[in-house]
N, C-alpha and C positions, 0 to 999 in steps of 0.2 A: 440454435445455438448461437450464442455471440461469438463473433469470429474475432480473434485477436488481432488479425492483420486489419480489420475495419478501426479497432481502437487505436492502433498504432498511427493509421492513415489520419484519425481524428486529431490525435495528438500533434505530430509532426506537420500536418497540413494546415493547422490553425494560423490565423494571421500573426504574423510576426513570431511564429513558435520557436524557429531555430534560434533566434536572437535570445528569446526568453531562456530556451532550454541552457544555451551557452552561458547565460549570466547564472543560472542556477548551479551550471556546473563549476563555476570558479570557487565557491567556498569548499566543495568538495576535493577538488584537486589541492588546494592551499592546506587544508586539514591532512590530505594525506601524506602530503610532504612534510608537514610538522611532525607526523607521526614517524615517518621514516628517519627525521633528524632528531629524533628523541626529544622533541618539544611538545611534551604530553599537555601542558598547561594551555598552549596555544590551540593545540589540537581540540582539546575537550571544550573550551572557550566557543571556537567555531562551531562545534558540532552541536551544542546545546542552542545559540543562536540561530543558526541556520535551521536546526530542527524545529525550532517554534515557526520559523518562516515559511518552512515547507510544508508543515504541517497545516497552515492557513491556506496556502496553495492547495493543497491536496483536497482539503474538503469543499473549499470554493470551486474546485474543479467538479467534484462530485455534484455538487448543487447545479451548476450550469450543465451538465449532462443530464441530470433528472428534469431540468426545464427544458432540453434540447435546444440550449442558446447555440447560436452559430460561431461564436468564440468560446471555446471550452476553458482556456487559461484565462486567469484574472489579467485585465487589462493594465497597462504600464501606468495610466494615469488615476486609477482608481484602486490604490493598494490598501485602503484603510477598510474596505468592504470586506475583504478577505481575512482580517482580522476579528471583525464583528461577527462574522460566520465561525469563526474558530472558538471565539468566547460561548458563543451561544451553543456550539456542538458540544463543548465540555460541558456544559448545564444539562444538555439533552442525553448525554451519556452517563451522567452519575446513576441512575437507576440500573442499568444493563452493565456498567461496571462493578456494581454491587454483586448483581445477581451471578456475573463471571467467576469473581474473586469467590463466591459461596459455593460455586459450582465445583472451581477447581479444589477448594479444601475437600469436598465431599469425594472428589476423585481421588485425591491422595489418601483418604482416609480409607476408602473402600479396598484401594489396591494394597495398601499395607495390611488392612485388616482380615480381608476375605481371600485375596490372590496373591499372599506374599511370593508364589512361584513364579509370577510374571516378571518380577524384578530381578530374578536370576536370569531371565531370558532377554538377551538385548534387542534381537529382532522383534521378538512380540511386545515387548515394552515400548519400542520405537513406533510400532503399529499403533498400538494404544494410544501413546502420545499424539501422534499424527491426526488421527481419528477425533480426539477430542479437542485440539487445536483447532480443527476445521470447523467442529461446533462451535467453539468459544468465538471465532472470527466471524463466523456467519451469525451467529447472535448479535454480536456487536454491530455488524454494519446493516442487518435487518431492521435494528432499532434506529441508529442515528441517520439513516437515511429517510426514514418516515420524516423526520424533522428538515432533512435538507431539501426533501421534495416539497413539502407543504409549506414551509416557514414556519410551522408551528410548534414549538417545544413540547408541548404535550402530547402530541402525535408519538414521539418516540417513547412515550410513558404507556402506550396503549397497548397491552398484552395481547388483543384479538390481533390487531394490524400486525405486530411482529411475529405472532406466531403462525399467521397465514403467508407472511414473506420468509420465513425461515427455510422450509424446504427448497424454495428457489435458490437463496443464497448458498445452501449448502451444495446442491447439485452445481451450480454454476462456479463456485469457488474449486471444487473438485477439477472441473472441465479446465478453469483458467489455470491451475498448476500442471496441468498436462499440456496444454496449448504453451504455456510460459516456458516451461522446460525446453520445448523445441526451440521457441523464439529466442532465448538467451543462448543456447548451444549455436544455433547457425548464424544470428544475428549480432551476437556482442562477444562471445568468446572466441569463435573460429576467426574473425576480424583482429581480434586482440593478438591470438595466436600468430596470425600472419604478419602483424605489426613488430611481435616480439622477434620472429625469425629476420625480418628485415633488420632489425635494430640489433642484431647478433646475440640473439637471447637475454636480452636486459628488460624484465618486466618492469622495472623501476623507470624504463623510458618516458620521457613526458608525454609522447602521443599514446603509448600504452594507458597510462594513467588518465589522461584526458579522455580516451574512447570509453574505457570502463566505468568513469564517472558520469559521461553522459548517458551510457548504457541504463545506469542504475537510477538517473532521473527520469529518463524516457519510460522505463519500465515500470515505475511507480505511479506516473502520471497515466499510464496505460491502465493499470489497476483502478485508479480513481474513475476514469470513464467507464471501466467495465462494472464497477459497483454502481455508478449511475443508470447503466442500462440495464443491469441486473434488477433495479428497484421496480423499472418498468416492466420487466419481465413478470416480476412478481405479481403486478396488478391484473395480468392476464390468466396466470394458472391458478 
């Protein structure tokens, strides 16, 4: 089983990692303050621009993890490589996204047509939605990581490779959620609560927002490394 502690150590222990994480945290902090002050246009603009940049960093981190490179996060001096990775990942993801959309439409149709009683039970509906979401997320990453590992876009289109990797991705994603809940509570929310108490119960305190923003960045980068390691796991089982 992939240990989330190891993924955290891989991310924060990377060369210049804390500097990079702090830089990535700044747009999130600015967007949060823009939202709190009612500047929705500024907030949305920052979120869209930063979302593109972070997506490039996210998939480049997966690529580095698949290749077991010593530096997981993209280097400062070669930022354009990660945007090439993002562009090719989008191309590689086209078939699996189309399949996911088709499965989602089929899922809704089956629920509405054959199991209408499920919609009247909030708990059952949430469980079904959770299971289906895990399936779609696992299918997506089982596909795109084929490309991120080999560097060949058409590998993401190979149903045999994707099908063999799918079970490992489903199991590991469930395990990630369990581990991540513990990590978020103990390492992100608990320190944030302590800061809130010290700040006089002001959750809008700068250090609270900074800590939560940094936690969000680190958590997503950990997931990227986790997906890269899951790809390697899928080759074993």
